[in-house]
N, C-alpha and C positions, 0 to 999 in steps of 0.2 A: 687316726687311730690304728694302732697296729694290731696284727691278727691276735696275739696274746691278750692285749687290754681288751679287745671286742669280746673276747670267749670269757674272761673275767667276769665282765659286765652282765654276761646272759645267764651265768649259772643260777641265778635267784631271780629271774625275769618273772613277769606276771605269770602266777599259778604254777611256775616251776619250782622246785625243790632241789637241795643238794645230792639227793639220790635220783634225781632225773634231770640232769643238765641239759640245755638246749644242744642239739646236735647242728653243727654249723657245715655248710658246704665248704671245701677248701680249694676247690678250683672247678671248671667247666668239665663235664664229662656225663656218661651214662650213670643214672640212678644205681643201677645194678652193680656199678664197680666200686670196690670198697675205697680205691683211692680217690674219688671224688669228696670222700667226706673227711672232715677232721677227726681223727682217731683211726682212720682205716677201717670203718667199719660201716655198713649198709643200715640206714634206719630200719628198726623192727617195730614190733607191737609196743604202744605206749609212747614211741619216740616223739620228742619234741623237736621240730626242724625248723631251721631258717635257712633259706637259700640267699645267700650274700648278693649285694648289688655288683653287677659285673660277671656273676657266674652264671652260665646256661647249663642247666640240668637235663639231661634228656630222660624222660621216664620210658622204660623200655621193658618192662616186666610184668606178670600177672602175680600178685601177693595176696594171700589172706592175712597178713599182718595189718592189724588195725593201727596206723599212725596217729597218734593223739592228735597233733595239728601241724600243719606246714604254713610258715610265713613266707611269701615269696618276695623277696626285696630284689631278686634278679630275674632270671626266666626258669620256669619250669614249662617243658615242652614235651608233649607226647610224641612218641614214635608213631608214624603214619603207617608203616608197613609191617607191624606186627600187633597181634592182641594183646591189649592191656587191661590190667585192673588195680584199681588204687582204692584201698579201705582207709578211710580217714574221717576224724571228727571234725575238723575244720580246716579250710584253706583260705588265708587271707593274703590279698595281693595288695602291698603298698610299699613304698620307699622307706627305706632307713634300714638300721641295723638292730632294730629293737623286736623283741618277741611278745605276742600279744594272743590272748584268747578269747578276746571281745569279738562275737560273731555278728555284731550290727553296726557299731560306731567305728569311727575312724579316731586315730590318736594324732590330731593336730595335722592331718594331710589334706584337709579342705581346700588349701590355697591351690593356685594354678601350678602344674607341674613345670619343673625346671626343663625348658626345651633344649637345653643343651645336654641333658642326660636322657638316656632310654628307658621307658616306662618299664616298673616291673610288670611280668606278664605271666599269666597261665595260658599256653595254647594247646588246644586239642584238636587239631587240625587247623587250616585257614581256608578261606574262600578258594584260593587258588590250588592248593593241596590238601583236600580234606581226607580224613581217615579213609584208607583204601577201602573198596566196596566189599571185599573179602575178609576185612578185618574188624575187630570193634575194639572201642574204648570205654571203660565203664569207670565212672567214679561213684564209689557207694559210700554214702555219708552215714556215719554211726554217731549216735549219742555215747560220750566217754564221760564216765564218772568223774565228778568234780566241776564240769563246765556247766555253764548257765543253760538251764532248760528252755529259757525263752529265746535265746540268741544262738544256740547250737543244737544241732550240727548246721554248716552253712558253709557257702562259697560267697566270699564278698570281694568286690572289687573296690579298695579305697584309693582312688586315683591312680590304679593299675588298669592294665589291660587283661580282659577275660574274652578269649575267643573259642567257641566250640563249633566245630562244623563237620558234619557227617556227609556221608554220600549224597549228592543233591537227587531228588525227584522232580520232573516236570510237573506233576500234579500229586499232591499228598492226599487229595480227596476229589471223588468225582461222582456223579449222579448215576443213579442206577439207568441201565439201558432197556430192562425190561421188569415187569413185575416178579418179585421174588416170593413165591408162595410157601406158606408154612408146609414143613416136610421137604421142601427143596435142599439139597446139599451143594448147590452152585448158585452164583449169581452173575449176571451180565452187567457189564459197566458200560456207561454210554460213550466211551472211547478207551482205546487201549491205553494202559499204562506203562511206563518204563522205571525201573528201579525197584518195583515190587517184586517180590520173591517168596518162594516155598519157606513155610514157617513164619512169616510176618502175621502179628496180631492185626486184625480189622474189625471194623463196627458196621453195621448195617442199620441206619437210623430209624427210628419210629416214623410211621406216617399215618397212624389211625387211632390217636389218643382223643382227638375232638373235645379238648378241653377236660381230660380226665384229672381231676383235682387229687386223686388219691396219691399221686406221685409214684405210681408203678410203671417202671420203666419198661418199654416194649424195643428201646435199642437193642441190638444183639451184639455180643462180641464172639467172635471165631477166628481160626486161625487157617492161613491159606496151605493147601496141601498141593494144589497144582495151578499153574496159569497156562491158559491157551488163548492168545489173542485178548479179547475183552472179557473172558469167561474165567472167574475165579472158583475153584473147587474148594469146599471147606471141610473142615474136619468133623464137624457135626451138621445135622439137619437143622432148618430154622422153625422156629417155634411159632413165629408169626409171619403174617403177609405183609410184605414191604412194597407199596406202590412204585412203580417204575416205567409207567406208560404215560402219554399225553404230558400235559403241562405241570404236573404235580407229581414231582418223583421224590424219593429219599435219595439218601447219599450212602456211599461207601467211603471209607476214611482209612488210612493205613496208620498205625500206632506206633509201628516199629521203626527205629532208626539204629544206625552203628556207632552213634555217640549216646552214651546213657548216662544221666545223672539221676541217682536214686536215693531214697531213704533206706537204709538196711533193716529197718523195723518199721513198716507202714502202720502196725497196729500200736507202736510205742511213740517215742519221741521224734518227731519228724524234722526234716531239714529244710531249709530255704535257701534262695540265691538272691544277690542283689549287685546293683551297681550304684556307686556314689558319684557325686559332681566331680567332674573333672577326669573320669575313668574313660575307657576306650574299648572298643572291640564289639563283636557281634556274635548271634547265635544263630545258625542255620542246620537245618536237617539233624536236629538232635531230639532225643527223647528225654523229657523231665517226668517222671513217673513216682508217684506216693510222697510228694512234698507237700509243703504249706502247712503250718501249725495252726490248728482250728482254733478261731475264737481268739487270735492273738494279732494285734495291730502290727503291720509293717512285715509280717513274715510270710512271704508269699512264692509260690513256685519260681516266677521271675519277677523281679521288681527293680524299675528303674526309679532311684530315690532322689528327688529334688536335683536333677541333673541340668534343667533347664536347656539351654542350648549348648552345652560344654561336650556334650556327645552327639552333635548333629553330624549325621553320616552312618551311625550305628543302626543296625536293622536286627530285627526278630523274623526269619523266614523260614518257612517249610518245617518247622518243628512241631513235635507232638507233646502235649502237656495232658497228662491224663492221671486220674485218681487223686486230685488235689483235695486237700483239706481247707485251702484258703486262696482261691482264686487261681487263675491260670498266669495272666500278664497284667501287671499293674503298672501303670503309667503315672507317677506321683511327681509333680511340679516339673514336669520334662516335656521339652518340645521338640520337633522335628523328627520323632522316631518313625520308622518304617515298619509295621507289622503286617506282615502278608504271607498268606497260605499256610497257615498254621491250623493244627487240629486241636481244641480244646474239648476233653472228655472227661466228665464228672468233676465237679467242683463243688465246694461248700461255698456259697454266696457267688456274687456276681464274677463273670469269666474273665471278659476282656475289659478292663477298669481304668477310667481315668478319675484319679483320687481327689483332687481337692478343687477343682472348679478353676484352675488357672491355665491348664494346660492347652495348649494351641498348635497347630500346623502339624499334628500328627497324623499318619497315613494308616489307616486301620483298613485293608483291603483283602479280599477274598480269604477270609476265615472262617472256619466251621466251628461253631460253639454248639456243644451238645450236653445236655444235662448239667446245666448250671443250677444246682438245688438251693432251696432256701436256707439261709444261715440265720446268724444274730447279728445285731449291731455289736461292733468291736469296742472294746474301751478305749476311751479317748480318740475316737476317730474324728478326722478333720471336719468332716460334714454330719452334724449329728442327725439331720433328716433321713440319712440313707438307713433304711432298714435291712439292707444286706438281703433282699429277698430273692435272689437268685435270677438275674438279668444275664443273657448271654453277653450282651454289650452296655455298659453303663456309663453315663458322664453328667456333668453339670455344664461345662463349657462347650458350646456347640462348635467353635471356631477349628474345627477339625474335619477330615475326609473320612466319610464311611462308605466304602464302595464294594459291592460283589461278595457281601458277607452273608452267611446263612446262619441262623439259630434255630435249632430243632430241640425240642422236649425239654425246654429250660423251666425252671421253677415260676417265678411269677411274670417274668417278662422275656421277650425275645430281646428286643431294644427297649432301654428306658433312659429317656432324657428326665433328670431330676433337679429342680432347682427351687427348695421351698424356703422361704425366709420364715424367721421367727423372731420373738422378741430377744432372744439370745444371740441370734445370728443374723446380721446384717450382711446381704449378699453383695458386697463390695470388695473386690479382691484386685491385686495387682497383675494386670493381663499385658502382654507383650503386644507391642503394636507394629505396624508395618515397617516403620522405620528403625524398629530395634529397641524402642525406649519401652518403658513400662508406664502403665496408667491404671490409676483405682477405678474401677468401673464395675457395673452390675453384668454378670456373663449372661444374664436372661437377656439381655438387649443384642447379644451376638448370634448372628445366623450361622449356618453351616458353610463352611468351605465347599463341602460337597456331600450330599446323601443320595447315592444312585446305586441301583440295581441291586439292592438288598431283598432278602427273604426271612421269612419266618414261619415255621410249620411245627404241628404236632406239639403245642405247649401243654404241658402238665399243669399250668397254672392259670393265670387269668388272661394275660395281655400278648397280643403279637407285638405292636408298637405302642408304647405308650409314650407319647411325645408332649412331655410339659406339664403333668398333672401336679398341681401345687404351685405353678409359678404365678398365680394370682393376676393373670391376663397381663403381664409384662412380657414384652418380647422386642424383636428389632423392629425398626420402622417400616413403613410399608414401601419404601424405595429400597430396602435391604432385607426382604422378607427370608423365612425358612422357605428353601425349595427341595421338595422331595420329588424323586423321580424313579419310576420303574420299580415300585414297590408291590411286593407279591407276599400275600399273607392268607396261610390255609390251615385247616384242622387245628383250630384254636378256638377259645370261649369268647373273649372280646377281641376284635381283630385290630382296629385303627382308633387310637383315642388322641386325637389331635387338640390339645387344650392351649395351644400357643396362639397369639394374634398374629396377623400378617404372615400368612402360609400358601404357598402354591405348591400344588400337587398335581403331577403330570404321570399318566399310566400307573393307576392304582387298581389292583386286583385283589379281591377278597372272595376266597372260596371256602364253603363248608366251615363257617364260623358261626356261633351262635349270634353274635352282634357284630354287625359290620362297622360303618363308622359311628363310634360309640362316645357318648357323653363329650360333644365337641363345644369348643369354644369359636362359634362363628362369629369371626371379626376380622372381615379383609381375608376371607379364605375364597381362593380361586383353585378349581378343579379342572382338570382336562383328562378326559378318558378313564372313567371309572367304571369297573366291571365288578358286579356282585353277585356270586353265585351260590346257590343252595344254603342260603342264609335266611332262616325262617322265623327268627324271632324279633328283631329290629334291625332291619337292613340299612336304613339311613335314619340316624337317631336325631331328636330335636336337640337344641342348644341346651347344653349342660344337664342331659337327660331329665330327671325327676324336677329340677329347679325350671325347665322349659323357659330359658331366656336366651336371648339372642342379642348380641351389643352391635354388630356392624353387618356388611353385606357377605352375602355367600353366594358365589357365582360357580355353576357346574355346567359344563359343555362336554356332552357324550357321557351319559350315565345309562349303563345297561343292567337291569334286573334279568337275570337267567337261573330258570329252575328253582323259582321261590314257592315255597308253601306256606303261605302267609296265615292263615287259619284266624282270619278277622283282624291282624295286625296290618296296618299300612305299609307300604313299602318306603315312603317318605312322611317322617312325622313333622307336625308343624309346631313352631315354637309359639308359646303363649305371650310371652313378655318382650317388650322392646323398650327399656329404660333409657336409652340414648336418642331414640326416634330416628336413628339410622339403620336399623336393621331391616333387611329385605333379602329376599333369596330370589334368584335368576337362574333358570335351568333351561337347557335348549339340548335336543337330541335325546331325550328321554325314551328308552325302548324297554319293552318287557317281552321275554322269551320263556315260553313253557313255564307261565305263571299259572299256579292252581290255587283256588280259594274257593271253597263251596260255602263259606258263611255268608250270611247277609251283609257282613261289614266290609267286603271286599274293596279295597279303595288304593289308589296310589298315594294319595296325599290326605292325610286325616290327623286327628290329634294324637292317636296312639293311646296304649294302655298305661297302668300306673297311676301314681297320684297325679292329679290335675288341678292345682289351686286356681282360683280365680285370678283372673290376669290383673297386674297392678297397674299397668301402663294403658294410656288412652290409646295409643295405637297397637295394632298387632303386627305380625310379621306376615306379610303376604308372599306367597311364591308364585311368581311369575314363570309359566311354562312358554316360552318363546315358540312362535310358529306351530302352536298346538293345533289350531283350527285351519292351518293353512300359511302359506307365506306373509309374514307380517301381522298376523292375527294371533294373539297372545291371549292364554288362559291365565286369569288371576285367581288363585285359589285363597281362601281365608278361612279360618277358624269361625264357627258361629259364635264364640265367646269375643271375638275380636271387635276393637271399635269401629273398624270399617264395616262389618257386617251390620251390626246394631245400629250404624247411622243411616242406612238405606238397606234393608234387607231385600227389597224388590229389584234390586240390580243383580242380585246371585240366584243361582239356580243349583240344583243337582244334576251331576252329570257322572254317570257310572261309566268305567269303574275309575274315573279320575278323582271324585269327590266320594267321601264316607258319610256316615250320620251326623258327623260334627265338622264337616267342611262345606264349601259351596264355592261355586266358580262363576265368574264374570268375564266377557271377552273384552279385551284392550286390543286397540289397533295402534300400528306404528310406533311401538314402544322398542328402542335400541339395545341391543343386548351388548352388556357393560363389558369393557376390556379391563384386562389386569392392568394395575398401575405398572409403569415403566420401571422395571429394575434398574438400579445404578449400580455398574460394575466399578468400583473405585478399589477393590481389593487385588494387589498385585499376587502373582503365582509364588508358591514356596518350593525350594529346589533343594534336593539332597543328592550329594555324591555318594555311592555307595560302594564303589570300588574304583582302584585305579592299578592297572596290571602292566608292568614293563615285559615284553616279549618280543624278540627279532628286532631290536631296535625301534620299537613303537611302543607308545602308551595309551591302553585301551581304558577310557573313562567311561564308567556306566553310573546312571543314577535314576530318579523319580522326580516328578514335577507334579504337582497338584494346584488346582485353581478353580474358582466358582464359574469360570466360563471357559472359553476355548483357548488354550495356549497356543500362542502365534509361533513362538520359537524359544529353544533353550540354547544359551551359548555358554561355551567353555573357553575362557581367554579370548572371548570375542569371536569364535568361529561356532557356527552353527553345528548343533548335534542333530542326530537322526532319531526321530521317534520309532522305537521297536515294539510299542503297544499305544492304544488309542489315547490322543491327547496328551502325549509325552508323559503318560503314567510311567513309562519305562523308555530311556534313552541312551544313546551311546555315541562317543566320538573317538576317533583315533587321531592322537598329537604324535608330535616328535618325541622320541625317546629321551632326549635329553631335558625335557620340561619337568621342572621340579616344584612349582606353585600353580596352583589352579583356582580360578574363580569361575563359578557357575552360576547364572541368573536365568530367570525365564521372563517372559513378556507376553502378554495376553492379547486378545483380538481387540479389547477396549483401549489397549495403549498402555495399561499399567506395567511398569518395569519393576521388577524386584528391588528392593531398596537396600536388603540385607543379603547380598549374594552368600552363597557358601565358598569358604576359602580354606583349601587344604594344601599343605606341604607334603610332597611326595618324595621319600628318600629314593 
């Protein structure tokens, strides 16, 4: 089609009029140059713009004019060496010569892109060449009259490339290095930071809510006025004290970036951003502020919408997403996305959110979630059971990696795994398999790829980690259990609620929580090295709390109670009912430190308070304290309501402080402490290439790999990559510069080799 014919077809395009024809690019060139545009005029306020296929327009200006909409069929590339500002209602990135003002759906472009043609693209910096450190690029999204309020303003990638890259920061958030007291005008960081500068906005997270359900935030916002080593001077003194000594410290996070996407009117109609299937590009070290449409489905600050594995290789790294009215990062029907080192601050509803229960092999690593507040159920949401109650991290399918993340001062949950079936919703979804096929299955039966080194503190709501409330005792089998390692929860109301069966926990610390291990579903639970400190109400709860029922074995090796003031409540509650006949508890190396209780009911193991119905089962749930009376001499503690006690009370006696008023003990010899079932590792690693950079005749390839065990190696085109972080969570390899096709795959120590390598063609 010739240019004149194209122009005529666009005069009355969607939402356009004869008075407002679509402005076309005439050729490649600077935005500010009249000759770049048909009609020899630079687009101004109200302009409807189409950048045609094959044209590369360099955005090189700071303009207060509000462009109505820009459709990018070619390339819109921001200058990296000058300050830029674009005010616009909608940017839509999709192939073709048609103009559209639909800020959500794509017009027939859901198919796979033509590999022979370049993708349409909006480029605001690249990973190799981000926006210069002393410059800024700002896209301010306005609602323009006549547009759809639910879909606009927006930036939407419809099978196109969207790249936003500001100046990198080695760390976007760090721990406090010392306690910052109320009245201080400076804070010390646990490590020096680079890339932070005077004028940056920072937050200092709350550390002393201790289950404050009034939702009164004690996280404080300040501006840096000076930096000296690891010391930040702030523009105002602190109103609160923020803990920064010992094992339990708050965080300082930088919200400022030199690439900014923002709503022009935060109190009015807000904007959103999204990627569709077959799109491309990544987001790094950019600032997303005042985005998200409150109570509107699908209109989030950052949204990957039904991309599946078509965007494998894309990442969301080092960004700040704050003051969102609808979540921070939504991963919807998308696999293999890398979400790392981001700061989420103030969200209505869940923050880092996996939406529909089919998402797998995503890597959620070292993100900070602060103040994800309670919202409402969204209309027509995929999973109706989700009440959107404000979790820092929320998911239904666990076959993903959650590592090194922290949730602070969030609404109802720090981390929430929820999968609640109903008569209207059967939990059977098409889930990607290791060979790339899809199989309809129950996501509740899938364990984590990895859940390790996570932390929750200072929740304003109820839970630190709620693992599976509502799953109705359905979970993975005992050979493929949920594995949780190195979890720290402090300054919250309910610490750890493990309602899944087949769970292995290693290195769990609960500090200054009202309830420690709470409302558990003890059914093949194995715990190693649990420390519960300053937890005075119910440190180690009975099965299903007031239901007082246990369905299978609970085994705990190394359990330390430190600084408990129990006030008559036992440290460990005995479960009453044993409906399967298989319930039993084994404990070893149980220690008490600084335990104070002046009441007559001081006891390590007893029935506990609250409702205590008469047991329904003949057998009770004995607790065996191995080596309690010496090597090979085990204490068997039972409830006085149990069948074991009633069968022969003379076998049992009181033993202070092991037993209380409703428990008794008998000695058992030569009882073997049970081992956890052998875990079968038949899950291969998942590998992602995140960058491939040509320089000086070489091709440097970097990526990430995740696995439920130890990664033995990552290969690219058959050559072994070098691990640059533990367990190949980051890796790199340098190849010959002529290489154009890459195939990366992982192999773990169990011999599992990745069946669906990542394949990438490099220009």
